[in-house]
Backbone as ProteinMPNN parsed JSONL, in Angstrom:
{"seq_chain_A": "MRTIPRQFSLPPRNAGFTLLEVLLAFVVFAISFAVVLEILTGSMRNTARAREYTETALIAQTIMDQLGLDIPLESGTSASGEGGDYTWQLEIHPFTGGGGTERSLELAELTGIELLEAEFIITWGVYPRAKSQRFSTVKAVLAKGPERRL", "coords_chain_A": {"N_chain_A": [[-105.171, -34.42, -124.916], [-103.585, -34.75, -122.143], [-100.434, -34.203, -120.853], [-98.417, -35.422, -118.31], [-96.102, -33.837, -116.458], [-92.924, -35.195, -116.018], [-91.23, -35.979, -113.122], [-88.044, -35.763, -112.088], [-86.031, -37.294, -109.769], [-83.261, -36.895, -107.695], [-80.895, -39.239, -106.384], [-80.618, -39.869, -102.839], [-78.062, -38.205, -100.937], [-76.564, -39.746, -99.142], [-76.421, -42.44, -99.937], [-74.428, -44.368, -100.27], [-70.913, -45.367, -100.067], [-68.155, -43.183, -100.292], [-65.316, -43.013, -102.453], [-63.091, -42.186, -101.031], [-63.772, -42.842, -98.382], [-63.84, -45.644, -98.547], [-61.171, -46.207, -99.198], [-59.909, -45.235, -96.897], [-60.954, -46.977, -94.954], [-59.825, -49.355, -95.881], [-57.089, -48.821, -95.465], [-57.004, -48.635, -92.646], [-57.739, -51.257, -92.017], [-55.539, -52.654, -93.168], [-53.357, -51.71, -91.627], [-54.129, -52.614, -89.082], [-54.104, -55.38, -89.553], [-51.374, -55.775, -90.11], [-50.276, -55.18, -87.602], [-51.372, -57.246, -86.027], [-50.174, -59.468, -87.291], [-47.479, -58.954, -86.661], [-47.532, -59.257, -83.885], [-48.2, -61.987, -83.697], [-45.947, -63.112, -84.95], [-43.889, -62.348, -83.175], [-44.747, -63.748, -80.939], [-44.459, -66.414, -81.801], [-41.678, -66.482, -82.135], [-40.819, -66.076, -79.485], [-41.859, -68.396, -78.331], [-40.334, -70.384, -79.609], [-37.791, -69.686, -78.64], [-38.163, -70.106, -75.891], [-38.561, -72.865, -75.921], [-36.006, -73.746, -76.715], [-34.409, -72.919, -74.5], [-35.612, -74.398, -72.491], [-35.013, -76.993, -73.329], [-32.205, -76.912, -73.066], [-31.981, -76.681, -70.303], [-33.042, -79.145, -69.53], [-31.143, -80.884, -70.651], [-28.891, -80.131, -69.14], [-29.798, -80.952, -66.613], [-29.906, -83.7, -67.038], [-27.184, -84.262, -67.424], [-26.209, -83.533, -64.904], [-27.429, -85.506, -63.41], [-25.952, -87.676, -64.233], [-23.507, -87.293, -63.083], [-21.09, -88.72, -61.084], [-22.071, -91.203, -61.607], [-22.083, -92.135, -64.508], [-20.243, -90.25, -65.299], [-17.184, -89.573, -63.9], [-16.868, -88.274, -60.624], [-14.657, -86.334, -59.928], [-12.047, -84.053, -59.163], [-10.769, -82.092, -61.786], [-11.823, -83.495, -63.871], [-12.993, -83.638, -67.18], [-15.493, -83.458, -69.652], [-17.404, -83.997, -72.629], [-20.028, -83.714, -75.043], [-22.711, -84.397, -77.354], [-26.03, -83.826, -78.466], [-28.554, -84.022, -80.646], [-29.174, -80.818, -81.767], [-27.545, -79.685, -79.937], [-24.538, -79.082, -78.143], [-22.348, -79.955, -75.484], [-20.144, -79.081, -72.777], [-18.229, -80.053, -70.014], [-16.709, -79.318, -66.929], [-14.997, -80.19, -64.001], [-14.03, -78.965, -60.914], [-12.317, -78.044, -57.822], [-14.456, -76.546, -55.403], [-14.414, -73.184, -54.67], [-15.876, -71.046, -53.729], [-15.537, -68.317, -53.398], [-14.003, -67.933, -51.179], [-11.503, -68.926, -51.489], [-9.012, -71.512, -52.069], [-7.894, -72.446, -49.736], [-9.852, -72.482, -47.706], [-11.533, -74.49, -48.659], [-9.834, -76.668, -48.452], [-9.475, -76.722, -45.674], [-12.091, -77.331, -44.876], [-12.354, -79.892, -45.981], [-10.404, -81.267, -44.514], [-11.386, -81.033, -41.871], [-14.017, -82.106, -41.914], [-14.009, -84.25, -43.633], [-15.214, -84.053, -46.027], [-15.309, -83.058, -49.36], [-15.868, -80.328, -51.478], [-16.994, -80.07, -54.758], [-17.145, -78.281, -57.791], [-19.188, -78.35, -60.571], [-19.201, -77.298, -63.836], [-21.172, -76.514, -66.589], [-21.377, -75.909, -70.036], [-23.587, -75.296, -72.475], [-24.155, -75.347, -75.881], [-25.8, -74.183, -78.802], [-27.126, -73.876, -82.132], [-26.039, -72.023, -85.077], [-23.055, -70.416, -86.077], [-23.183, -67.051, -87.05], [-25.109, -66.83, -85.13], [-25.089, -68.441, -82.942], [-25.948, -69.734, -79.749], [-25.417, -69.879, -76.206], [-25.539, -71.419, -72.993], [-24.842, -71.263, -69.554], [-24.374, -73.449, -66.856], [-24.149, -74.376, -63.411], [-23.174, -76.374, -60.639], [-22.809, -77.58, -57.271], [-21.234, -80.265, -55.728], [-20.965, -82.623, -53.082], [-18.437, -84.722, -51.883], [-16.788, -87.545, -50.376], [-13.708, -86.748, -48.997], [-10.572, -87.577, -50.397], [-7.847, -88.774, -48.867], [-4.669, -89.473, -47.178], [-5.444, -91.035, -45.008], [-8.078, -91.598, -45.572], [-9.941, -93.379, -47.863], [-12.009, -93.927, -50.643]], "CA_chain_A": [[-104.534, -35.269, -123.983], [-102.789, -33.979, -121.227], [-99.213, -34.895, -120.43], [-98.014, -35.15, -116.93], [-94.651, -33.641, -116.456], [-92.152, -36.19, -115.229], [-90.352, -35.375, -112.132], [-86.819, -36.534, -111.856], [-85.499, -37.067, -108.427], [-81.874, -37.309, -107.509], [-80.78, -40.146, -105.242], [-80.145, -39.19, -101.641], [-76.607, -38.032, -100.9], [-75.92, -40.738, -98.287], [-76.84, -43.761, -100.402], [-73.3, -45.279, -100.419], [-69.63, -44.894, -99.559], [-67.316, -42.505, -101.277], [-64.033, -43.681, -102.682], [-62.208, -41.804, -99.931], [-64.15, -43.645, -97.218], [-63.418, -47.022, -98.809], [-59.71, -46.241, -99.085], [-59.573, -45.052, -95.492], [-61.276, -48.237, -94.278], [-58.823, -50.329, -96.296], [-55.831, -48.476, -94.779], [-57.162, -49.021, -91.239], [-57.686, -52.719, -91.997], [-54.169, -53.085, -93.467], [-52.517, -51.413, -90.467], [-54.53, -53.557, -88.031], [-53.627, -56.702, -89.95], [-49.917, -55.784, -89.937], [-50.008, -55.232, -86.158], [-51.691, -58.606, -85.578], [-49.113, -60.352, -87.799], [-46.258, -58.71, -85.876], [-47.746, -59.872, -82.567], [-48.104, -63.437, -83.875], [-44.549, -63.444, -85.236], [-43.157, -62.233, -81.912], [-45.171, -64.853, -80.081], [-43.814, -67.64, -82.299], [-40.255, -66.351, -81.84], [-40.658, -66.299, -78.048], [-42.128, -69.808, -78.072], [-39.152, -71.142, -80.049], [-36.71, -69.381, -77.7], [-38.479, -70.797, -74.637], [-38.312, -74.293, -76.149], [-34.557, -73.96, -76.699], [-33.894, -72.799, -73.138], [-36.123, -75.54, -71.731], [-34.216, -78.16, -73.715], [-30.87, -76.815, -72.461], [-32.112, -76.989, -68.872], [-33.221, -80.596, -69.414], [-29.844, -81.508, -70.926], [-28.056, -79.89, -67.955], [-30.291, -81.824, -65.542], [-29.476, -85.06, -67.374], [-25.743, -84.347, -67.158], [-26.049, -83.512, -63.446], [-27.827, -86.822, -62.913], [-24.904, -88.636, -64.583], [-22.312, -87.044, -62.274], [-20.871, -89.744, -60.071], [-22.496, -92.501, -62.144], [-21.39, -92.324, -65.785], [-19.143, -89.278, -65.346], [-16.525, -89.617, -62.586], [-16.963, -87.051, -59.839], [-13.305, -86.07, -59.428], [-11.505, -82.776, -59.586], [-9.983, -82.164, -63.014], [-12.54, -84.245, -64.897], [-13.613, -82.889, -68.277], [-16.283, -84.298, -70.537], [-18.181, -83.253, -73.62], [-20.921, -84.565, -75.809], [-23.689, -83.691, -78.158], [-27.32, -84.459, -78.627], [-29.366, -83.2, -81.544], [-28.535, -79.551, -82.16], [-26.877, -79.153, -78.757], [-23.264, -79.654, -77.699], [-22.076, -79.527, -74.115], [-18.825, -79.287, -72.209], [-18.293, -80.114, -68.56], [-15.439, -79.301, -66.197], [-15.166, -80.317, -62.557], [-12.877, -78.445, -60.179], [-12.664, -77.799, -56.413], [-15.294, -75.377, -55.148], [-13.739, -72.187, -53.845], [-16.92, -70.265, -53.089], [-15.096, -66.964, -53.132], [-13.13, -67.9, -50.009], [-10.193, -69.444, -51.841], [-8.782, -72.95, -51.952], [-7.523, -72.78, -48.365], [-11.066, -72.799, -46.946], [-12.006, -75.798, -49.121], [-8.943, -77.671, -47.868], [-9.804, -76.795, -44.248], [-13.359, -78.048, -44.772], [-12.098, -81.298, -46.28], [-9.655, -81.846, -43.396], [-12.213, -81.086, -40.67], [-15.235, -82.912, -42.05], [-13.841, -85.387, -44.533], [-16.051, -83.803, -47.207], [-14.733, -82.127, -50.331], [-16.87, -79.74, -52.359], [-16.565, -79.943, -56.146], [-18.058, -77.497, -58.631], [-19.306, -78.827, -61.949], [-19.677, -76.228, -64.711], [-21.607, -76.963, -67.903], [-21.684, -74.907, -71.054], [-24.35, -75.931, -73.539], [-24.164, -74.468, -77.043], [-26.635, -74.623, -79.909], [-27.25, -72.903, -83.215], [-24.96, -71.91, -86.05], [-22.374, -69.129, -86.056], [-22.925, -66.122, -85.957], [-26.262, -66.754, -84.235], [-24.999, -69.506, -81.941], [-26.275, -69.324, -78.382], [-24.897, -70.793, -75.198], [-26.077, -71.243, -71.649], [-23.917, -71.794, -68.552], [-24.982, -73.997, -65.651], [-23.147, -74.733, -62.42], [-23.696, -77.01, -59.442], [-21.796, -77.983, -56.299], [-21.457, -81.618, -55.213], [-20.135, -82.991, -51.935], [-17.922, -86.097, -51.927], [-15.816, -87.835, -49.306], [-12.356, -86.332, -49.381], [-9.58, -88.643, -50.482], [-6.609, -88.367, -48.196], [-3.852, -90.63, -46.822], [-6.139, -91.904, -44.051], [-9.423, -91.904, -46.085], [-10.065, -93.814, -49.262], [-13.374, -94.368, -50.994]], "C_chain_A": [[-103.516, -34.471, -123.195], [-101.573, -34.773, -120.802], [-98.839, -34.462, -119.021], [-96.496, -34.961, -116.943], [-93.972, -34.652, -115.532], [-91.243, -35.464, -114.268], [-89.167, -36.309, -111.934], [-86.327, -36.234, -110.454], [-84.068, -37.601, -108.36], [-81.806, -38.269, -106.321], [-80.277, -39.376, -104.025], [-78.617, -39.167, -101.589], [-75.93, -39.13, -100.083], [-76.292, -42.171, -98.689], [-75.673, -44.736, -100.542], [-72.031, -44.668, -99.84], [-68.881, -44.181, -100.67], [-66.013, -43.273, -101.407], [-63.055, -43.384, -101.547], [-62.51, -42.624, -98.674], [-63.703, -45.094, -97.372], [-61.906, -47.146, -98.663], [-59.27, -46.093, -97.633], [-59.855, -46.329, -94.692], [-60.244, -49.311, -94.628], [-57.487, -50.067, -95.6], [-55.901, -48.885, -93.311], [-57.081, -50.538, -91.108], [-56.255, -53.213, -92.215], [-53.244, -52.837, -92.283], [-52.843, -52.37, -89.325], [-54.012, -54.954, -88.324], [-52.115, -56.815, -89.763], [-49.545, -55.876, -88.456], [-50.276, -56.627, -85.617], [-50.63, -59.589, -86.055], [-47.819, -60.189, -87.012], [-46.373, -59.337, -84.489], [-47.608, -61.385, -82.674], [-46.667, -63.88, -84.149], [-43.707, -63.381, -83.965], [-43.498, -63.366, -80.962], [-44.515, -66.167, -80.502], [-42.323, -67.632, -81.992], [-39.99, -66.623, -80.359], [-40.912, -67.747, -77.669], [-40.931, -70.666, -78.466], [-37.988, -70.918, -79.086], [-36.936, -70.093, -76.362], [-38.243, -72.302, -74.761], [-36.818, -74.595, -76.088], [-34.004, -73.914, -75.278], [-34.407, -73.924, -72.241], [-35.324, -76.794, -72.053], [-32.813, -78.101, -73.115], [-30.928, -77.126, -70.974], [-32.296, -78.487, -68.663], [-31.92, -81.348, -69.681], [-28.929, -81.335, -69.719], [-28.493, -80.784, -66.798], [-29.866, -83.271, -65.79], [-27.997, -85.25, -67.078], [-25.495, -84.364, -65.654], [-26.42, -84.869, -62.838], [-26.757, -87.876, -63.193], [-23.634, -88.447, -63.761], [-22.214, -88.082, -61.166], [-21.313, -91.119, -60.524], [-21.723, -92.805, -63.425], [-20.179, -91.402, -65.917], [-18.493, -89.273, -63.971], [-16.559, -88.252, -61.9], [-15.631, -86.82, -59.137], [-12.832, -84.737, -59.963], [-10.622, -82.975, -60.818], [-10.668, -82.939, -64.127], [-13.141, -83.289, -65.923], [-14.374, -83.88, -69.143], [-17.013, -83.406, -71.523], [-19.059, -84.241, -74.369], [-21.862, -83.718, -76.626], [-24.954, -84.51, -78.254], [-28.209, -83.571, -79.467], [-28.594, -81.969, -81.981], [-27.675, -78.972, -81.05], [-25.55, -79.869, -78.516], [-22.999, -79.127, -76.298], [-20.652, -79.87, -73.72], [-18.943, -79.185, -70.696], [-16.889, -80.08, -67.994], [-15.751, -79.365, -64.71], [-13.887, -79.838, -61.889], [-13.284, -78.212, -58.728], [-13.473, -76.517, -56.27], [-14.555, -74.428, -54.22], [-14.748, -71.302, -53.131], [-16.507, -68.857, -52.736], [-14.136, -66.865, -51.96], [-11.739, -68.425, -50.304], [-10.083, -70.933, -51.584], [-8.467, -73.354, -50.521], [-8.743, -73.193, -47.546], [-11.615, -74.16, -47.361], [-11.155, -76.907, -48.539], [-9.216, -77.835, -46.38], [-11.092, -77.588, -44.036], [-13.146, -79.541, -44.988], [-11.362, -81.972, -45.12], [-10.523, -82.005, -42.148], [-13.376, -82.072, -40.778], [-15.055, -84.179, -42.873], [-14.679, -85.255, -45.791], [-15.363, -82.769, -48.087], [-15.857, -81.625, -51.225], [-16.276, -79.561, -53.747], [-17.619, -79.16, -56.916], [-18.018, -78.064, -60.044], [-19.911, -77.695, -62.777], [-19.981, -76.812, -66.083], [-21.771, -75.757, -68.803], [-22.355, -75.664, -72.191], [-24.493, -74.921, -74.667], [-25.085, -75.054, -78.105], [-26.722, -73.517, -80.939], [-25.997, -72.869, -84.068], [-24.374, -70.504, -85.963], [-22.921, -68.275, -87.184], [-24.082, -66.013, -84.976], [-26.259, -67.862, -83.187], [-25.284, -68.934, -80.556], [-25.653, -70.322, -77.422], [-25.494, -70.429, -73.842], [-25.121, -71.921, -70.674], [-24.702, -72.248, -67.332], [-23.855, -74.39, -64.698], [-23.841, -75.387, -61.236], [-22.533, -77.397, -58.538], [-22.188, -79.35, -55.761], [-20.509, -81.867, -54.049], [-19.728, -84.458, -52.075], [-17.003, -86.297, -50.729], [-14.428, -87.484, -49.805], [-11.429, -87.529, -49.389], [-8.292, -88.122, -49.845], [-5.827, -89.623, -47.84], [-4.593, -91.576, -45.889], [-7.534, -92.293, -44.534], [-9.349, -92.305, -47.528], [-11.503, -94.248, -49.494], [-13.368, -95.811, -51.416]], "O_chain_A": [[-102.745, -33.647, -123.685], [-101.706, -35.936, -120.422], [-98.944, -33.298, -118.636], [-95.738, -35.825, -117.385], [-94.418, -34.904, -114.413], [-90.592, -34.472, -114.597], [-89.321, -37.496, -111.646], [-86.226, -35.084, -110.03], [-83.75, -38.648, -108.923], [-82.568, -38.13, -105.364], [-79.595, -38.36, -104.159], [-77.966, -40.045, -102.155], [-74.761, -39.412, -100.345], [-76.457, -43.024, -97.817], [-75.92, -45.882, -100.916], [-72.058, -43.608, -99.215], [-68.975, -44.549, -101.841], [-65.67, -44.089, -100.551], [-62.278, -44.254, -101.154], [-61.588, -43.052, -97.98], [-63.232, -45.701, -96.41], [-61.421, -48.103, -98.059], [-58.341, -46.773, -97.198], [-59.054, -46.709, -93.838], [-59.838, -50.088, -93.764], [-56.82, -51.015, -95.186], [-54.933, -49.435, -92.785], [-56.43, -51.05, -90.197], [-55.807, -54.112, -91.503], [-52.417, -53.694, -91.969], [-51.936, -52.883, -88.669], [-53.53, -55.637, -87.421], [-51.628, -57.848, -89.304], [-48.598, -56.577, -88.099], [-49.486, -57.142, -84.826], [-50.224, -60.464, -85.291], [-47.137, -61.173, -86.726], [-45.399, -59.891, -83.979], [-46.965, -62.005, -81.828], [-46.225, -64.908, -83.636], [-42.898, -64.274, -83.713], [-42.627, -63.881, -80.26], [-44.068, -66.941, -79.655], [-41.761, -68.665, -81.626], [-39.038, -67.326, -80.019], [-40.249, -68.277, -76.777], [-40.555, -71.579, -77.731], [-37.274, -71.863, -78.752], [-35.993, -70.623, -75.774], [-37.777, -72.94, -73.817], [-36.407, -75.584, -75.481], [-33.215, -74.777, -74.893], [-33.703, -74.354, -71.327], [-34.994, -77.571, -71.157], [-32.282, -79.13, -72.697], [-30.023, -77.767, -70.44], [-31.756, -79.043, -67.707], [-31.626, -82.339, -69.012], [-28.26, -82.284, -69.311], [-27.649, -81.317, -66.078], [-29.508, -83.984, -64.852], [-27.597, -86.284, -66.542], [-24.658, -85.13, -65.177], [-25.8, -85.318, -61.875], [-26.663, -88.867, -62.468], [-22.776, -89.329, -63.735], [-23.161, -88.286, -60.406], [-20.965, -92.114, -59.888], [-20.814, -93.635, -63.425], [-19.201, -91.749, -66.578], [-19.163, -89.001, -62.974], [-16.31, -87.219, -62.521], [-15.483, -87.067, -57.94], [-13.174, -84.341, -61.077], [-9.828, -83.913, -60.88], [-10.13, -83.025, -65.23], [-13.723, -82.264, -65.569], [-13.934, -85.014, -69.335], [-17.212, -82.216, -71.281], [-18.843, -85.452, -74.32], [-21.816, -82.489, -76.595], [-24.937, -85.736, -78.136], [-28.577, -82.478, -79.039], [-27.485, -82.075, -82.505], [-27.128, -77.88, -81.201], [-25.446, -81.087, -78.663], [-23.372, -78.003, -75.962], [-20.041, -80.803, -74.241], [-19.666, -78.338, -70.17], [-15.985, -80.734, -68.514], [-16.653, -78.684, -64.221], [-12.79, -80.258, -62.258], [-14.477, -78.183, -58.426], [-13.2, -75.523, -56.942], [-14.126, -74.808, -53.131], [-14.481, -70.852, -52.016], [-17.096, -68.259, -51.835], [-13.515, -65.821, -51.76], [-10.87, -68.371, -49.433], [-10.955, -71.536, -50.958], [-8.741, -74.487, -50.127], [-8.676, -74.151, -46.775], [-12.11, -74.909, -46.519], [-11.669, -77.963, -48.171], [-9.194, -78.954, -45.867], [-11.176, -78.416, -43.129], [-13.699, -80.361, -44.255], [-11.659, -83.116, -44.779], [-10.408, -83.006, -41.441], [-13.673, -82.791, -39.824], [-15.885, -85.086, -42.802], [-14.843, -86.219, -46.539], [-14.896, -81.735, -47.607], [-16.697, -82.403, -51.676], [-15.202, -78.981, -53.906], [-18.82, -79.347, -56.723], [-16.95, -78.235, -60.631], [-20.992, -77.195, -62.466], [-19.157, -77.514, -66.668], [-22.249, -74.708, -68.372], [-21.762, -76.559, -72.793], [-24.901, -73.781, -74.443], [-25.144, -76.27, -78.286], [-26.424, -72.359, -80.648], [-25.029, -73.587, -83.817], [-25.102, -69.526, -85.796], [-23.108, -68.827, -88.268], [-24.04, -65.178, -84.073], [-27.299, -68.184, -82.613], [-24.91, -67.804, -80.24], [-25.395, -71.47, -77.784], [-25.892, -69.291, -73.594], [-24.644, -73.025, -70.935], [-25.576, -71.537, -66.836], [-22.744, -74.698, -65.13], [-24.954, -75.01, -60.87], [-21.399, -77.525, -58.999], [-23.339, -79.568, -55.383], [-19.38, -81.375, -54.041], [-20.561, -85.322, -52.348], [-16.505, -85.334, -50.145], [-14.029, -87.876, -50.901], [-11.487, -88.386, -48.507], [-7.738, -87.114, -50.285], [-6.264, -90.728, -48.159], [-4.4, -92.79, -45.961], [-8.132, -93.216, -43.982], [-8.736, -91.606, -48.335], [-12.127, -94.864, -48.629], [-14.418, -96.362, -51.747]]}, "name": "protein", "num_of_chains": 1, "seq": "MRTIPRQFSLPPRNAGFTLLEVLLAFVVFAISFAVVLEILTGSMRNTARAREYTETALIAQTIMDQLGLDIPLESGTSASGEGGDYTWQLEIHPFTGGGGTERSLELAELTGIELLEAEFIITWGVYPRAKSQRFSTVKAVLAKGPERRL"}
């Protein structure tokens, strides 16, 4: 009886991944995942910041709408309030416009119109990370004088 010699064959060299290749792929995946997470975190942070600034602008618009109705539109008026996480302060004073009080008085005498500047400061957050935003507007009213009364 004749025996047939068995031939042993080795598997091909490229039949799988080496440990080094697997580790390298895992490192690339981990770095990519960390970058994507950082982008998402920054996006969420920017969205929250945009929401806060939008809310402050809406509060300022609401306060401006109340000027002359609920809040008297007179020089020297101060008001404050709060809503939710936001607090605001308002001060009304004569508008100088960089030209000084004399020009505002001349304008009021010539036209019968007085310009008043309303400044709002809206604050939100907790110290030391509290934020604030300043808004300003100019309103025209009939000047009150000895010959003119509203």
